[in-house]
Every structure is written in structure tokens, then in C-alpha cells.
N, C-alpha and C positions, 0 to 999 in steps of 0.2 A: 243563637242570638234572638232576643225577644224584641220585636218591633212594637212600639206602643200603638194602640188603636187610635188614640187622639192625644192632644197635648193639653187638655183642660186642667189636669192636676198641676201641671207646671205653670200654665198661663194664669190660673186663678189660685195660686198657692196662698196669697194674702188677699182675702176678700173683704177685709174691714172697710177699705175706702169705698168699694162698690156698695156694700150694705148700708153704710152711713148715708150715701147719696140716695139710695132707695128709701130709707127711713124719712129723710127730709121731703122727698117727692110724695110719699104716701100721706104725710101729715098735711100737705097743701092740697091734695087731690087735683094737682095741676097737670096730670098726665093725660087727661081726656079733653082735648080742645083747649088746652091751657097754654101758658107762656112757655113751659118747657117743650111742649110739642112744636110750637112755632119756632123756637130756637133750634130744635133738631132739624126741622124742615129747611130752615135757612142755611144752616151749616152743611147739611147733606147736599142740598142743591149746589152750593158753592163747591163742595168737594168733588162732585161729579161733573161740574161745569155746565149746569143748566140754570135757567131763570127761575123755575118753579119746582116744587116738590110737594107731593101729597102723601102723608103717612097713613097707613091703614092698620087695622088690628091683626091682620094675618096675610100670609102670602096668597091665600085663596081670594080674599077680598081685593088684593092688589091685581090679581089676574082678571077678575071679573070687571073691575073698574077700567083696566086697560082695554079689555075687549069691548066694553060698552062705549068707550070714548072713540 
């Protein structure tokens, strides 16, 4: 019996929708301190049930920011 290492091939079998979204985002350059980032922070904060959310560029920066706060 072969157990898959991960489910990425199944989860992302059709990547067209994802890449189309990325293409639109790249054309606007709205991913760094832009409207898309604000929308993500608002949606994620609501999803986890908190008032605020701050996105970072990496997990390391998130840890550093949390330790400094």
C-alpha cells in the first residue's frame, strides 16, 4: 500500500483559477501594503475571531514581531 506524502497533486490538480488570480495581482502590484493585503487581513481576522491581523512576509518575521510586541 502506497501512502501519499502529501495531497498537493490532488488539491491543486486544476491551477488555472489560482494562476489567473496571481496574474491579476502581479499586474496591480497590490500585494505589498495594498488593497488585497488589507482584504486578506480583514478576512483572516474575522476567520480566527480577532479584531486585528497583521500579515508578514514570512513566519520568521511573524515570530520576531510577536516577540517584540
